[in-house]
Phi, psi and omega in degrees: 000139182284133182285147178289150180288152180301325181294319179296317179297318180297320180296315179298317181296320179296319178296318178297317180297318180296318180297316179298320180296315180297317180296319182294316178298320180295320183285319190255025183298321184267359184266146176293144178077014183298321181295319181295317180294318180299317179297319180297316181295315180297317180298320181297315181296316181295322180295317179298317179296319180297314180298317180298314180295323179296317178297318179297319180297315181297317179297320178296320179294320179297317178299319181297320179296314179298321180292328179289324182277314183242126173263102187230164173211152183271134176250193184299329184265012181059036175264165179243147180249117180253113184062246179248008183243141178268136179205143177270356185218091180303320180295324178297323178297318178297319179298319179296319179296318179297317179297318178298319178297320179297319180295314179297320180295321179296321178298317180296319179296317179297319179295319179296319178296318179296317178297323178295320177297318178296322180296314179297318179296320180296316180298320177296318181293315183292326176296317180294317182295323179284324184292324184299306179293327179296316178295322178298311180300314180300317181295315180296317183294315180295323177297318178295319180293332180281004175132343182290345180297331180277347181271107184294342181284333185241339187298315180293321179297316181293323178294321177297317179294321177296321178297319179296319178294323178294320178298319179296321179296316179297318179299318180296315180295319179299318180294318178296320178296319180295318178298317179299320179294318179295321181291333180282356176086041178298138181290143180268149175267080186286136178203169177285125183237130174271110185294332179292315179294319179298319179296322178298321177296318181293323177307313182296327182288329184251005185301318181298315180297321179293320181294327180298331178252009180055043179259131177264143179243124186232150172262142184251115173047069184264154177274121183295337181284347180105158179238109188259134177225162173261113185200169172276110188302313183297319183286323177292324175299320178295322176300312180298317179298312182299317182290322179290318177299320178296319179294321178292318183298318184254003175282161181278150179299140183062027178265201181214154176236134182241130176250127183233149177236137182229136177279115182246051180067269182269349184233163172248126177264125177251127180237137177239115186245142174232167179245042183274208187289337182083173183232134179296146186301325183293342180271341188301317182298335185250011188296331183266009177283152179295129177070006179285129181231135179286328178224092192300315182295311183293323181295317180293326178296328182273004175083187182093155182273347185082010182244359185303309182290328177295319178295317178303314181297317180296320180295314181295318179292330176296333175277002183062040178234182185237155175226144181215171179216143171226145186204152176226129180302131178080354182248314180141183183227153176227122175255132180228140177219154181249151173221148183292135181290138180281000000 
């Protein structure tokens, strides 16, 4: 049954109150205190009507608020439809949204904390990497100035060592500059690149280093017609050089390096495998970070800026492709990256 409107109820109540007042005045006209009793009755009726109307007003306002927040309608199963989703509990839906927001917010906070830790670690590493060659140069020069310059047995040796430290410093600054340039979104000079020809060029560049350790470099089952990709030739050549030098550096003496190419539908996968010492699993997730070293002392002894793999990762990501690594201790490592097929 449809409920009467508050205005109709108020009108009826007012008529009843007026009728009661008139009746009371007529009956008690000659009695003492008639005016006081009449006032009490009228006040009681009006108070009851006021309370009733106030409750009706509050209920109407609550309904209006709910309708503004949730657009719902009742179906056969007495369910409610919120937006485009059905739910029997609008408040529960809000709770789920709040919980989802809390989870996402926690993830963002955790990521920010992790990035802050990486930032502090990076600043410490770059300070150490820069300080070492600077201190070496400073020490050699001061030694020469203190009198060793006149000693023919050591002056040339100290100058050579100072020169090597200066070269290392320049290499480090150049690598940092290159990473900064890649991160700023430098445009690539995309062109059709034959990976077989490019690999042959890289072979010649690293041949001396490979021969020093008696390491052979082989291609696995190649297509004589060539393997064509769309890439920045100079930067991909740098990727190949860095990965091959890395394989030679950590490969075992008299070992071998194998380069393989795989057709992955729209992309070409290039893999460089060595049979060296391998990398422990806990190091793999951070291997492409700047200055990250699995064996800090041994890595620095073998040279390098500690930025080679970080540069490789930036170059591949600039091509909107991926790079990965898999490794087993005592067996070797394989680095693989994809490039878009031409």
